[in-house]
C-alpha positions in Angstrom: 97.4 104.8 125.6 95.0 107.7 125.0 94.6 109.8 128.1 91.3 110.3 129.8 90.9 114.0 128.9 91.2 113.2 125.2 88.5 110.5 125.6 86.1 112.9 127.2 86.7 115.6 124.5 86.4 113.4 121.4 83.8 111.1 120.2 86.4 109.6 117.9 88.6 108.5 120.7 86.2 106.9 123.2 83.8 109.6 124.5 80.4 108.0 125.2 78.0 108.9 122.5 74.2 108.2 122.3 73.1 107.1 118.9 69.8 106.7 117.3 68.2 104.9 114.4 66.3 107.0 111.7 63.2 105.6 110.0 65.3 104.4 107.1 67.6 102.5 109.3 70.5 105.0 109.4 72.6 105.0 112.6 73.5 108.6 113.6 74.5 110.6 116.6 71.3 111.3 118.5 71.9 115.0 117.9 71.3 114.6 114.2 68.1 112.7 114.8 66.7 115.6 116.5 67.1 117.9 113.5 64.5 116.6 111.0 63.3 116.0 108.4 60.2 118.1 108.5 57.3 118.6 106.3 57.7 121.3 103.5 55.6 124.4 104.1 54.9 128.0 103.1 55.7 130.6 105.7 54.4 134.0 105.4 57.1 136.5 106.8 55.4 139.8 106.1 53.0 141.2 103.5 54.2 140.2 100.1 57.1 137.8 101.2 56.7 134.0 101.6 59.3 131.5 102.2 59.2 128.0 100.8 60.8 126.1 103.9 62.1 122.6 103.8 61.4 121.8 100.2 65.2 121.3 100.1 68.2 122.5 102.2 67.9 125.9 100.8 65.1 128.4 101.3 63.3 129.8 98.3 61.8 133.2 98.8 58.7 134.6 96.9 58.4 138.4 96.7 55.1 139.7 95.3 55.2 142.8 93.1 52.6 144.9 91.4 51.9 142.5 88.6 54.1 139.5 89.2 56.5 137.7 91.6 60.2 137.7 92.1 62.0 134.4 93.1 65.0 134.3 95.3 66.8 130.9 94.6 65.3 128.0 92.7 67.2 125.0 94.1 70.1 122.7 93.2 68.4 120.6 90.6 65.3 120.2 88.6 63.3 117.9 90.9 63.5 120.5 93.7 62.8 123.3 91.3 59.4 121.6 90.1 58.3 121.0 93.8 58.9 124.7 94.6 57.3 125.8 91.4 54.1 123.8 92.3 54.1 125.4 95.8 54.5 128.8 94.2 51.4 128.1 92.0 49.4 127.1 95.1 50.1 130.6 96.4 49.6 132.7 93.4 49.1 132.6 89.6 51.0 135.8 89.0 53.7 135.6 86.3 57.3 135.4 87.3 59.1 138.8 86.6 62.6 137.8 87.9 64.7 135.2 89.5 67.5 136.2 91.8 70.6 133.8 92.4 71.9 134.2 96.0 75.0 132.4 94.7 75.9 129.7 92.3 74.9 126.7 94.4 71.1 127.1 94.1 71.0 128.5 90.5 70.4 125.0 89.0 66.6 124.7 88.9 65.7 128.0 87.2 64.1 126.2 84.0 61.5 124.7 86.3 60.2 128.3 86.8 60.7 129.6 83.3 58.6 128.0 80.5 59.7 127.8 76.9 59.5 131.2 75.2 59.0 133.1 78.5 61.4 136.1 79.2 62.3 136.4 82.8 65.1 138.5 84.2 67.8 136.5 85.8 69.7 138.6 88.4 73.0 137.6 90.0 76.5 138.6 91.1 78.8 139.1 88.2 80.9 136.1 89.1 78.1 133.5 89.1 78.3 132.4 85.5 82.0 132.2 85.5 82.0 130.1 88.7 79.3 127.7 87.2 81.3 127.2 84.1 84.6 126.8 85.9 83.1 124.2 88.1 82.1 122.2 85.1 85.5 122.4 83.5 89.0 122.3 85.0 88.3 120.5 88.4 85.0 118.9 87.4 86.0 115.2 88.0 87.3 116.2 91.4 84.4 118.4 92.3 82.0 115.5 91.2 83.7 112.7 93.1 84.3 114.7 96.3 80.9 116.3 96.1 79.1 113.0 95.7 80.9 111.8 98.8 80.2 115.0 100.8 76.4 114.7 100.1 76.1 111.0 100.7 75.2 110.1 97.1 77.2 106.8 97.3 75.4 105.6 100.4 72.5 103.2 100.4 69.0 104.5 100.9 68.3 102.1 103.8 70.2 100.4 106.5 72.8 101.5 109.2 75.0 103.3 106.6 72.0 104.9 104.8 72.3 108.5 103.6 70.3 111.2 105.6 67.0 111.9 103.9 67.0 115.5 105.2 70.3 116.2 103.4 69.1 117.3 99.9 66.2 114.9 99.1 68.5 112.0 98.1 65.5 110.0 96.9 64.9 112.4 94.0 65.6 110.7 90.6 65.8 113.8 88.4 68.9 115.7 89.4 69.4 117.2 86.0 70.4 120.8 85.9 68.1 123.7 84.9 70.6 126.5 85.1 69.9 129.7 83.2 72.6 132.2 82.5 72.1 135.6 84.3 70.7 138.3 82.2 71.5 141.1 84.6 74.4 141.3 87.0 74.3 143.7 90.0 77.0 146.0 91.4 77.8 146.1 95.1 75.4 148.5 96.7 73.3 148.8 93.6 69.5 149.8 94.1 66.8 148.5 91.6 63.2 148.9 91.3 61.5 145.9 90.0 57.8 145.4 89.5 57.1 148.0 92.2 59.6 146.3 94.6 62.6 148.4 95.9 65.6 146.5 96.5 69.4 146.9 97.2 72.1 144.4 96.6 75.4 143.9 98.4 78.3 141.5 97.5 78.8 139.5 100.6 81.4 136.7 100.1 80.6 133.7 102.2 80.9 130.0 101.1 81.2 131.4 97.5 82.7 134.7 96.3 79.5 135.3 94.3 77.1 135.6 97.1 74.5 138.3 97.4 72.7 139.9 100.3 69.4 141.7 99.4 67.8 144.6 101.4 64.1 145.2 100.7 63.5 148.6 102.5 59.8 148.8 102.0 59.4 145.3 103.6 62.1 146.0 106.3 63.6 142.6 105.2 67.0 141.1 104.4 67.6 137.9 102.5 71.1 136.6 102.7 73.4 133.6 102.0 75.7 134.8 104.8 73.8 133.2 107.6 72.7 129.5 107.9 71.1 127.2 110.4 74.5 125.7 111.5 78.1 126.8 111.9 79.1 127.9 108.4 81.5 125.8 106.5 84.5 128.1 106.4 86.3 125.0 105.1 84.5 122.2 103.3 85.9 118.6 103.2 84.9 118.3 99.5 87.4 121.0 98.7 87.0 124.5 97.4 89.0 127.8 97.2 89.6 129.5 100.5 86.6 131.0 102.1 87.7 134.2 103.8 86.2 134.5 107.2 86.9 138.2 107.4 84.9 138.9 104.2 82.1 136.6 105.6 81.8 138.5 108.8 82.0 141.8 107.3 79.1 140.9 105.1 77.0 140.1 108.2 78.0 143.4 109.7 76.2 145.1 106.7 73.0 143.3 107.9 73.7 144.5 111.6 74.0 148.1 110.4 70.9 147.9 108.5 69.2 146.0 111.4 66.0 144.8 109.6 62.9 143.5 111.4 62.8 140.4 109.1 66.0 138.3 108.5 65.7 135.4 106.0 68.8 133.3 105.9 69.6 130.8 103.0 69.2 127.9 105.4 66.9 127.7 108.5 64.1 129.7 110.0 63.5 133.4 109.4 63.4 135.8 112.4 60.5 138.2 112.7 61.5 140.8 115.3 64.3 143.3 115.2 65.8 142.0 118.3 65.8 138.4 117.2 67.3 139.5 113.8 70.0 141.4 115.5 70.9 138.6 117.9 71.1 136.0 115.0 73.3 138.3 112.9 75.5 139.3 115.8 75.9 135.8 117.2 76.7 134.3 113.8 79.3 136.8 113.0 80.8 136.5 116.5 81.0 132.7 115.9 83.0 133.2 112.8 85.1 136.0 114.2 86.0 134.0 117.2 87.2 130.9 115.3 89.2 133.2 112.9 90.8 135.5 115.6 91.7 132.5 117.8 93.4 130.7 115.0 95.3 133.7 114.1 96.2 134.0 117.9 97.4 130.3 117.7 99.4 131.0 114.6 101.2 134.0 116.2 101.9 131.9 119.3 103.8 129.5 117.0 101.3 126.5 117.2 100.8 123.9 114.5 97.5 123.6 112.7 96.5 120.5 114.7 97.5 122.1 117.9 95.3 125.2 117.3 92.4 122.9 116.1 92.6 121.0 119.5 92.5 124.3 121.5 90.0 126.5 119.8 86.3 126.0 121.3 83.5 128.3 121.1 82.7 130.2 124.2 79.6 128.5 126.1 77.1 131.2 124.9 78.0 130.8 121.3 78.5 127.0 121.5 74.8 126.8 122.8 73.5 129.1 120.1 71.3 127.0 117.9 72.5 128.3 114.5 76.2 127.7 115.6 75.9 123.9 116.1 78.4 121.6 114.3 75.8 119.8 112.3 77.2 120.4 108.9 81.0 120.7 109.4 83.3 120.6 112.4 85.2 123.5 113.8 88.5 121.6 113.9 88.3 121.5 110.1 87.6 125.2 109.8 90.6 126.1 112.0 92.9 124.0 109.8 91.2 125.5 106.7 92.0 129.0 108.0 95.7 128.2 108.8 96.1 126.8 105.3 94.3 129.7 103.6 96.5 132.2 105.6 99.9 130.6 105.5 99.7 127.5 103.3 100.7 123.9 104.3 103.9 124.6 106.1 103.7 125.0 109.9 107.4 126.2 110.2 108.5 122.9 111.7 111.7 122.2 109.6 111.1 118.4 109.8 108.1 119.1 107.5 110.2 120.6 104.6 111.3 117.3 103.2 109.4 114.5 105.1 110.1 110.9 104.3 107.9 109.2 101.7 104.7 107.7 103.0 105.6 104.2 102.4 108.9 104.6 104.1 107.3 106.2 107.2 104.7 103.4 107.3 107.3 100.7 106.9 109.3 102.0 109.8 106.2 102.4 112.1 105.3 98.9 111.2 108.8 97.6 112.2 108.5 99.7 115.4 105.4 97.7 116.4 107.2 94.5 115.7 105.5 93.8 112.4 102.2 93.8 110.5 100.5 91.3 112.8 101.4 93.3 116.0 100.1 96.7 114.4 97.0 94.8 113.3 96.5 93.6 116.9 97.2 97.3 118.2 94.6 98.5 115.8 92.1 96.0 116.9 92.6 96.9 120.5 92.1 100.5 119.7 88.7 99.6 118.1 87.6 97.6 121.1 88.4 100.6 123.3 86.4 102.9 120.8 89.6 104.8 119.9 88.2 104.8 116.3 90.6 107.6 115.0 93.6 106.0 116.4 92.6 102.6 114.9 92.0 104.2 111.5 95.4 106.0 111.5 97.3 103.0 112.8 95.9 100.5 110.3 96.4 103.0 107.4 100.2 102.3 107.8 99.6 98.6 107.0 97.6 99.5 103.9 100.3 101.9 102.7 102.6 98.9 102.4 100.1 96.1 101.8 97.1 97.6 100.1 95.3 94.2 99.7 95.7 93.0 103.4 92.1 92.0 104.1 92.4 92.2 107.8 93.6 95.7 107.6 91.0 96.7 105.0 88.2 95.5 107.4 89.6 97.2 110.4 89.9 100.5 108.7 86.4 100.2 107.2 85.0 99.3 110.8 86.8 102.3 112.4 85.6 104.8 109.7 82.1 103.3 110.0 82.0 103.8 113.7 83.3 107.5 113.3 80.4 108.0 111.0 77.9 106.7 113.4 79.1 109.1 116.3 79.8 112.3 114.5 77.4 115.3 114.7 78.4 116.6 111.3 76.5 115.2 108.2 79.4 115.8 105.8 81.8 113.9 108.0 79.3 111.0 108.4 78.8 110.9 104.6 82.6 110.7 103.8 83.4 108.2 106.7 80.6 105.8 105.6 81.3 106.2 101.8 85.0 105.3 102.4 84.1 102.4 104.6 82.0 101.0 101.7 84.8 101.7 99.2 87.2 99.7 101.4 84.6 96.8 101.4 84.4 96.9 97.7 80.8 98.0 97.7 81.3 101.3 96.1 83.6 102.7 93.6 84.5 106.4 93.5 85.1 106.2 89.8 81.5 105.6 89.2 79.6 108.8 90.1 76.0 107.9 91.0 73.6 108.6 88.2 71.4 110.8 90.5 74.3 113.1 91.3 73.3 116.7 90.3 74.8 118.0 87.1 76.6 121.4 87.2 75.6 122.4 83.7 74.2 120.4 80.8 76.0 119.5 77.5 74.2 122.3 75.6 75.7 124.9 78.1 79.2 123.4 77.6 78.9 123.5 73.8 77.9 127.2 74.1 81.1 128.1 75.6 83.9 129.7 73.8 85.5 126.9 71.9 89.0 127.9 73.1 88.0 126.5 76.6 87.9 123.0 75.3 91.5 123.4 74.1 92.7 124.8 77.4 91.1 121.9 79.4 93.5 119.5 77.6 96.3 121.2 79.5 95.0 119.5 82.7 94.4 116.1 81.2 97.9 115.3 79.7 99.8 112.3 81.0 103.5 113.3 81.2 104.8 109.7 81.1 102.9 109.0 77.8 104.0 112.4 76.2 107.6 112.7 77.2 108.9 112.1 73.9 106.2 113.8 71.8 106.6 117.2 70.3 103.9 117.9 67.8 101.6 120.8 66.7 98.1 120.0 65.8 95.7 122.2 63.8 92.0 121.7 64.4 89.7 123.0 61.8 86.1 123.4 62.9 84.1 123.7 59.8 80.8 124.7 61.2 82.5 127.7 62.9 85.0 128.4 60.1 87.7 128.5 62.8 91.1 127.0 63.3 92.6 126.1 66.7 96.2 125.1 67.6 97.3 122.6 70.1 101.0 122.0 70.9 101.9 118.8 72.7 105.4 119.3 74.0 107.1 116.6 76.2 104.5 116.6 79.1 103.0 119.9 78.4 99.9 120.8 76.3 99.6 124.4 75.2 96.7 126.2 73.4 98.1 128.2 70.6 96.3 131.6 70.1 98.4 132.0 67.0 99.0 128.9 64.8 102.4 128.7 63.0 102.3 128.4 59.2 103.7 124.9 59.4 102.2 122.3 61.7 102.8 118.7 62.1 99.2 117.3 61.9 95.7 118.7 61.2 92.3 117.4 61.5 88.9 118.8 60.4 85.6 118.2 62.3 82.6 120.1 63.8 82.6 121.9 67.1 80.1 119.4 68.7 82.3 116.5 67.7 85.3 118.1 69.1 83.7 118.8 72.4 82.5 115.2 72.5 86.1 114.1 72.1 87.5 116.3 74.8 84.8 115.3 77.3 85.3 111.6 76.4 82.0 111.0 74.7 83.6 109.5 71.7 87.2 108.4 71.1 89.3 109.9 68.5 89.9 106.5 67.0 86.2 106.0 66.6 85.6 109.5 65.3 88.2 109.0 62.5 86.9 105.6 61.7 83.4 106.9 61.3 84.4 109.9 59.3 83.4 112.4 62.0 87.1 113.6 62.1 88.9 113.8 58.8 92.7 114.1 58.4 95.0 114.1 55.5 97.9 113.0 57.8 98.6 109.6 59.3 95.4 108.9 61.3 97.4 106.5 63.6 99.7 109.3 64.6 96.7 111.6 65.4 95.2 108.8 67.5 98.6 108.4 69.3 98.6 112.1 70.0 95.3 112.0 71.8 96.1 108.8 73.6 98.3 111.0 75.8 95.3 112.7 77.2 93.0 111.4 80.0 89.8 111.7 78.2 
């Protein structure tokens, strides 16, 4: 039985939660209903600086120079970019001199601001382009699948499970990318004069390692990706590389040292007095610092990740600070993310070194309850008592040994749905409800919604060094299908007058920088067809049949070779 203290502390274990219904029918924790949405507007910060607020989740900043304007961030897809461009033109007809990317997330609508034939400087951190490309290559399937869950793109637009309209304008139909490669990358601390505007850039890692903070000394203004309108996602449920909280708070300390009058965060409202700006920066870095330092303290006291996550709570003055609310992610997730980032998965409990297989564990737990029916009964009882997390965990053991058990499927879906309705975090809600719908067969995670924003378009992929397309095959090989294959393939790309080498060797694929004189198979095609094959746009069998790929060897053997890859 869950003790009373746990019930009082967790909405997932029975704490009473007041919910609300949004205009689109979505059931949410009442806290989320108080956060918006609100009408887009243009906010003048100081002379020459205007913020496009609530056109999307990110702020776009317009900086007026002597002859033109400089744009800070464009948005995460083209529909957003077009709306922002229209708002810009309501403000001024001055030409755009430069676009600055705060980081790679909001670099996807630049083409909405740059017309065909125009030359506009694109300024960014040195790692932006590399990160955009990598996001579209090695882990692209996972980033797309997880990102679509995280953002609620699988959810319906109306009804109790509806997605939240204030979270990235989900009703937009054109989520195509408008990314433009940076033309100029800035060094840490570099000063520039652009169209009469003095600016200084700082590399300030936050949710990405390519984040910038910009200081405009003549405007007494800082614009930054290091401060948001909710507690920052030190860890994100969709999965990304470790976000180092020490680097994050150190970036905010640069802002505190400068102590500007005007502070414009990437998300949320700007501050307009020196005192307010300093309080925002200080409270925000203290929130990050507290979670990090107390997680380290827990580690040094020998606690496990879950134990630390249960204990670490923000002090009252920080918990009540508006920009540190848990509206995006949850602090328990950040604590476990820090633990993993600092130490990895092992908690130093020796029982974790070689745990029993999941199916073994679940079978023994079912036996301990007296069989599947008894465990289903216990899960139902947990649901009735609003112990949603316990119900979801318990019933998962049934599904681990009987994945088609309809009673168990519906119990888990019901538990996840209720957790989605009571959470304060939009990402948790989106994932809970998405997976409830998956269990009910109403959603397939293998079919990414057509409106999910693209990372980069095909033309950008085809402009990459062709070697990247070979290396991506290293991550797509099926070892069971290739365990008996040892073949070297030469790929001749006639339009590039270039040869590439690929060695498929018993479960491993290797890009060969130097092709041996004697190979087993060879094909000839164009770089565009080759890219289409690698990214699954055309099958090798079809390409050979249609003459798009030519081989003097056994075509069936070439086809068999490519059938070992998940294309």
